[in-house]
C-alpha positions in Angstrom: -84.6 57.1 -184.2 -83.8 56.6 -187.9 -81.4 53.4 -187.7 -83.7 51.5 -185.4 -86.7 52.2 -187.8 -84.5 51.0 -190.7 -83.6 47.9 -188.9 -87.0 47.1 -188.1 -88.0 47.6 -191.7 -85.3 45.2 -192.9 -86.2 42.4 -190.4 -89.6 42.5 -191.6 -88.8 41.9 -195.2 -87.4 38.3 -194.4 -90.1 35.7 -194.5 -89.5 32.6 -192.3 -89.6 29.5 -193.9 -89.2 25.9 -192.8 -86.2 23.5 -194.0 -87.5 20.5 -195.4 -84.5 18.6 -194.2 -83.9 19.8 -190.6 -86.8 21.7 -189.9 -85.2 24.8 -188.8 -87.1 28.0 -189.4 -84.6 30.4 -190.8 -85.4 34.2 -192.1 -82.5 33.7 -194.8 -83.5 30.3 -196.0 -83.6 29.9 -199.9 -85.6 28.1 -202.5 -84.0 25.7 -205.1 -86.3 25.1 -208.1 -85.7 21.8 -210.1 -87.5 19.5 -212.3 -90.7 21.5 -211.7 -90.6 21.2 -207.7 -89.6 23.8 -205.1 -87.5 22.8 -202.2 -86.7 25.0 -199.2 -83.4 24.9 -197.2 -81.8 26.8 -194.6 -78.2 26.1 -195.8 -76.3 24.2 -198.5 -75.4 21.5 -196.2 -79.3 20.4 -196.1 -79.6 21.3 -199.8 -76.9 18.7 -200.9 -78.1 16.3 -198.2 -81.7 16.3 -200.1 -80.7 17.2 -203.8 -77.2 15.5 -204.5 -77.4 12.2 -206.6 -75.7 9.1 -204.9 -73.2 7.4 -206.6 -74.0 3.6 -207.9 -70.6 2.2 -206.8 -69.5 3.8 -203.8 -72.7 5.6 -202.5 -71.1 8.7 -202.0 -73.2 11.7 -202.5 -72.1 13.4 -205.8 -71.5 17.1 -205.0 -69.0 17.7 -208.2 -69.9 17.2 -211.7 -70.1 13.5 -211.6 -70.6 11.1 -214.3 -73.6 9.8 -216.1 -73.6 6.6 -217.8 -76.7 4.7 -219.1 -79.0 6.8 -216.9 -77.1 6.0 -213.9 -74.8 8.6 -211.9 -71.2 7.8 -210.5 -68.8 10.3 -208.5 -66.0 9.5 -211.3 -65.0 7.4 -214.3 -63.4 5.0 -211.6 -66.5 4.1 -210.1 -68.5 4.0 -213.5 -65.7 1.5 -214.7 -65.9 -0.6 -211.5 -69.5 -1.1 -212.5 -68.7 -2.5 -216.2 -69.2 0.8 -217.9 -66.8 1.2 -220.9 -65.3 4.2 -222.5 -65.9 6.5 -219.4 -62.7 8.8 -218.9 -62.4 11.8 -216.2 -61.4 15.0 -218.0 -57.8 16.1 -217.3 
């Protein structure tokens, strides 16, 4: 049965890894390499939970571009201005 053999061979190629956020062991996990560290996740939701910066003003996780001002991260210009940062504008 060539189909069964191919399916078994494919299955053995996946390395089970444990997500560092939820602990799920998943054969299709992935690694994110950032700032010299390697992180393992089973889904994008867990990666966002662990890796996304937090807005200094409203405390939301920044999934998009965000705004950096004086070494601090904000979800947008509105929050940066609310924290007293001047000259920050969103792109239009």
